[in-house]
C-alpha positions in Angstrom: 7.9 10.3 -15.6 6.5 8.2 -18.4 2.9 8.5 -19.5 2.1 6.1 -22.3 -1.3 6.3 -24.1 -4.2 5.0 -22.0 -5.2 1.4 -22.5 -8.7 0.8 -23.8 -9.6 -1.2 -20.7 -7.8 -2.2 -17.5 -7.5 -6.0 -17.1 -5.9 -7.9 -14.3 -3.3 -9.5 -16.7 -2.4 -6.0 -17.9 -2.1 -4.7 -14.4 0.2 -7.5 -13.2 2.4 -7.2 -16.3 2.7 -3.5 -15.8 3.7 -3.7 -12.1 6.4 -6.2 -13.0 8.1 -3.6 -15.1 7.5 -0.6 -12.9 4.3 0.9 -14.2 1.0 1.7 -12.5 -2.2 3.3 -13.7 -3.7 6.6 -12.6 -6.7 8.7 -13.7 -6.8 12.5 -14.0 -9.5 12.5 -11.3 -12.1 10.2 -9.8 -14.7 11.2 -12.4 -12.4 10.4 -15.4 -13.3 7.5 -17.6 -9.7 6.9 -18.8 -6.4 6.0 -17.1 -2.8 6.6 -18.0 0.3 4.7 -17.1 3.0 6.2 -14.8 6.6 5.1 -14.3 8.3 7.7 -12.0 11.9 8.6 -12.7 12.4 8.6 -8.9 10.5 6.1 -6.8 9.5 6.3 -3.1 10.5 3.1 -1.3 9.8 2.3 2.4 12.7 0.2 3.7 11.3 -2.9 5.5 14.5 -3.4 7.5 14.8 0.2 8.5 11.2 1.3 9.0 10.9 4.2 11.5 8.0 4.6 13.8 7.5 7.9 15.5 7.4 7.6 19.3 3.8 8.9 19.6 2.6 6.4 17.0 4.3 3.5 18.9 2.1 4.5 21.8 -1.0 4.4 19.7 -0.1 1.0 18.3 0.7 -0.4 21.7 -2.6 0.8 23.1 -4.6 -1.0 20.5 -6.8 2.0 19.8 -7.9 0.5 16.6 -8.9 -3.0 15.7 -6.8 -3.9 12.6 -8.3 -6.4 10.1 -7.0 -7.8 6.9 -8.9 -8.2 3.7 -12.4 -7.9 5.2 -13.4 -4.6 3.4 -11.2 -4.2 0.4 -13.5 -2.3 -1.8 -14.6 -0.1 1.0 -11.0 0.8 1.7 -10.6 1.7 -2.0 -13.7 3.8 -1.9 -12.4 5.6 1.2 -9.1 6.3 -0.6 -11.0 7.6 -3.6 -12.8 10.3 -1.6 -11.3 13.8 -1.1 -9.6 14.4 2.2 -8.3 17.3 4.2 -4.8 17.0 2.6 -6.1 16.4 -1.0 -9.0 17.9 -3.0 -9.3 15.1 -5.4 -7.9 11.6 -6.1 -6.7 9.5 -9.1 -8.9 6.5 -8.3 -11.7 6.3 -10.9 -14.4 3.6 -11.5 -12.2 1.7 -13.9 -9.4 1.4 -11.3 -11.8 0.6 -8.6 -13.3 -2.4 -10.5 -9.9 -3.7 -11.8 -8.3 -3.7 -8.4 -11.3 -5.3 -6.8 -10.8 -8.1 -9.4 -7.1 -8.4 -8.3 -8.3 -8.7 -4.7 -10.6 -11.5 -5.7 -7.6 -13.2 -7.3 -5.5 -12.9 -4.1 -3.2 -10.4 -5.8 -4.3 -7.3 -3.8 -4.9 -6.8 -0.1 -6.3 -4.3 2.4 -5.2 -3.5 5.9 -8.1 -1.8 7.8 -8.4 0.2 11.0 -11.8 -0.3 12.7 -13.1 1.5 15.7 -16.5 0.7 17.4 -17.4 -1.4 14.4 -16.8 1.3 11.9 -14.1 1.4 9.2 -12.1 4.6 10.0 -9.0 4.1 7.9 -6.8 1.8 6.0 -4.7 1.1 3.0 -4.6 -1.2 0.0 -2.0 -2.4 -2.5 -0.9 -5.1 -5.0 1.2 -8.1 -4.1 3.5 -9.9 -6.6 6.1 -12.3 -5.3 8.1 -10.5 -2.6 7.0 -7.1 -3.7 4.1 -5.1 -2.2 3.0 -2.0 -4.1 1.2 0.4 -1.7 -1.4 2.2 -3.7 -3.3 4.6 -1.3 -4.5 5.1 2.2 -7.2 7.0 3.9 -8.2 8.0 7.4 -11.3 9.5 9.1 -9.7 9.4 12.5 -6.3 10.6 13.5 -3.5 7.9 13.2 -5.8 5.3 11.7 -4.0 4.9 8.4 -0.6 5.2 10.1 -1.5 2.3 12.4 -2.5 0.3 9.3 0.9 1.0 7.7 2.7 -0.2 10.8 0.7 -3.4 10.7 1.4 -3.8 7.0 5.2 -3.5 7.5 5.1 -6.1 10.3 3.1 -8.4 8.0 5.5 -8.0 5.1 8.6 -8.6 7.2 7.1 -11.8 8.7 5.9 -12.9 5.3 9.3 -12.6 3.6 8.7 -9.6 1.4 11.7 -7.5 0.2 10.1 -4.4 -1.4 7.5 -2.0 -0.2 6.9 0.4 -3.1 5.3 3.7 -2.0 5.3 5.2 -5.6 6.1 8.8 -4.6 8.0 10.4 -1.7 6.0 12.9 0.3 6.0 14.7 3.6 3.6 12.2 5.1 5.8 9.2 4.3 9.2 10.8 5.1 8.6 10.3 8.8 8.7 6.5 8.3 12.1 6.6 6.7 11.0 6.5 3.1 13.8 6.9 0.6 13.9 7.9 -3.1 15.4 5.4 -5.6 16.3 6.3 -9.2 14.6 4.2 -11.9 17.5 2.0 -12.7 18.1 1.1 -9.0 14.4 0.6 -8.5 14.2 -1.8 -11.4 16.9 -3.9 -9.9 15.1 -4.1 -6.5 11.8 -4.8 -8.3 13.2 -7.6 -10.4 14.7 -9.4 -7.4 11.6 -8.9 -5.3 8.9 -10.2 -7.7 10.8 -13.4 -8.2 10.9 -14.1 -4.5 8.3 -16.2 -2.7 6.4 -14.4 0.1 3.2 -15.0 2.1 1.0 -12.1 3.0 -1.0 -14.3 5.4 2.0 -15.7 7.2 1.1 -13.6 10.2 -2.3 -14.1 12.0 -5.0 -11.7 11.0 -5.0 -9.9 14.4 -2.1 -9.5 16.7 -1.4 -7.3 19.8 0.3 -4.0 19.1 3.3 -4.9 21.3 3.9 -8.0 19.1 3.6 -5.9 16.0 6.2 -3.4 17.2 8.5 -6.2 18.3 8.4 -7.8 14.9 9.4 -4.6 13.3 12.2 -3.6 15.6 13.9 -7.0 15.8 16.8 -7.7 13.5 16.0 -9.4 10.2 
């Protein structure tokens, strides 16, 4: 895994250039002032055409337990992801990353998928969008299944919008249940190059759709 020297300052141009060649920034912890670049030797990729939804999660999506919104609370989602959670004591999202990705969002190059319940943000995820590639950065949840429902909605949106790559950065136990696969650096670069040159539309799907429609859009043949 490559770790070049940290840049003096993250900029949106630098971020977009880095993503196009397979790099992304991280910080040692959320209090660090610096970042370093990472390019994993083995990449976690969520197959959009073979996304697996556990049966119990299908039920939650179909019930509409959460109101799923798009791009209404991007920075709040990032702040939620930056906080320690039960499965992690600390995070890699520092102030520099928070500010830079908020600027990407304002440019339309980053998006959030949010799970709301009773008017409160209870989970979500965010990522970077370049061409037909979506780079999932992080997710958080304060209620069971909230971030998982957001991921299901994301996959439906990417499929409908014509995306070809959902980069999960690293494989882990949480993502394995969705069919995430590991791809070596050379194979990943091939997928990445093809995807970023493709035209896609993150907003091709309406902002809110019934859970049954979301599930149907994922299970139907591409």
